[in-house]
N, C-alpha and C positions, 0 to 999 in steps of 0.2 A: 482336127479336133476330135477327141474321143468323147463318147457319151458317158454320163455318170450312171451308175446302176440305178434302176428304177425310173429313169428319165427317158421319155420317148425321143427317138431321133426325128419323128414327124409329129409334133404336138397337134397339128391340124388334121391328122389322119382320121381313119374310121374309128368311131368310138367303140368301146368294148360292148359286146353283145349285139352289135348291129349285124343284120343278116344281108347277104348278097341278093341281087335281083333274081338270080336263078332259083334260090331257095324260096323266095317269096312267091315266084310264079308257080313253082311246083306245089306249094302249099295251097294256093288258090285253086289249082286244077283239081286237087283231091279233096277240097273242102266239101264235106257232106257225102262224099263218095267212098271214103276210106273203109267204112263198115261193109259196103257192098263188094268192094274189091277183095277184102279179106275173106268174106263169105264165098266168093267165087273161087278163090284160090283153094279154100278148104274143100269145096265141092269137087274141084278138079283133082285134088289129091285123093279124095275118096273114090273118084272114078278111075284111078290108076295112073294119072299123069305123074311120071317120075320127077319132072322138073318142079311141079307144084308141091309134091311131097317134100323135096329137098328144100324149097323155099320156106314151107311151113315149119319143118323141123329146125332149120337154121335160125328161125326167129324164136321158136319155143325153147329149144335146147341147143344153143350154138356149140360148135366143136371146141373142145378145150385145146388151147395152144400148148400148154404144159401139163405134165402129169407127174405124180410122185414116182420117182424111179426106185424100184426095189433093188437097190444096189448099196451095199455097205462098204464104205471106204475103210481101208486098214488105218490104224493110227499113224499120223504123220509126225515125224520127229526130225527128219533131215532130208537132204536131197536124195539119199538112197531110198528112203521110204516113199518118196514121190515116184521114183523109178519103179518100185514094186507096185504102187497103186496104178500106174500107167499100164503095167503088164496085166494087172487084174482087169482093167477096163478093156484092154484089147481082147482078152480071153472072153469076157462077157459079150462083147460085140460079135466075136467069132461064133459064139454059141447061140446067138440070137436072143440072149437075155436083155440086151440093150440095143436100141437102134443106133446106127452110126451117128445120127444127130445128137442123141442123148450122150453117147460116148464122147463126142466132141465137146459138149457143154461141160461135162464133168472134167474133161482134160483141161479146159480153160480155167476151171476153178483151181485145179492143181498148179497151173502155170502162175496164177495170182499168188498162191501160197508160196511157191518157190521164189518169186520175185520179192515178196515181203521178207522171206527168210534171208535173201541176199542183202536187202536193205538193212536189216537188223545186224547182220554180220559186218557190213561195211561201217555202220555207226559204232559198233563195239571196237572194231580195229582202229578207227579214227580216234575214238576217245582214249584208247590205250596209247596210241602214238602221242596224242596231245598231253597225256599225263607224263610220258617219258621225256618229252622235249624240255619242259621247265626244269626237270631234275638235272638234265644235262647242262642247260644254260646256267642254272644256279651254281653248279660245281665249278664254273669258270670264274669264280671270285667276283661275281657281280658285273661281269662285262655285259654291255647292252647288246641286244639282238639287232639285226638290220632295221627293224621297224622303230627302234629307239626305246624300247621297253626292256627292262631286265626280266629275268625269269620269275621273280617273285610276284609281280603284279600283272602278269599276262592275262588279259581278259579272256582270251580263247581257252586257256587252261582252266580258268575258273568256271567258264560256261561248260566245258567238257566234264568237269567234276560234278556240276549240278545235274547234267543230263546223262550221266553214265548209267548203264543198265545194272540193276540189282541182280546178282547171281541167283537169288531165291525168287525172282519174279516169275509169275505164271507165264510170261512171254519168253522165258528162257527155255528153249526146247532141248536143252542138253548139248547144243552145239557151240554155245558161247565159250570163249576162252577162259 
């Protein structure tokens, strides 16, 4: 049996917002002592304890996981432009302008772009084939196709015509047929 969205697989389970025993125990231990512990950590940091300094700074100004990358991608129009962008990323990593992790993240963005471009191309090619098939079937003097429909009322071709890409669309990157 599959569960319905929004329905718990264990309705008698822990209610939302309930805390575990360990969290409640830790809370009781530090109750009333948190201020003293924080002051002690600050005093230790002032005294030169490197670990206390790191603890205090991590709480006040945590390290950023991401940063704005000062790298401008070239305009992307086709698979060839993605190849050019990858070459630019490799050069920036080699020069030390980007870290290898930043280069990898930007490369993944380009990979997603390329996959989307492939999907759009596939949809356009499929729509073109579906437009051509009814014309071929219709020229056979109304003969039925193997599915029992003639070329004039083929639902797939009607659907393809509704969903075909507009050549003037902003999603047409100049690669569309």
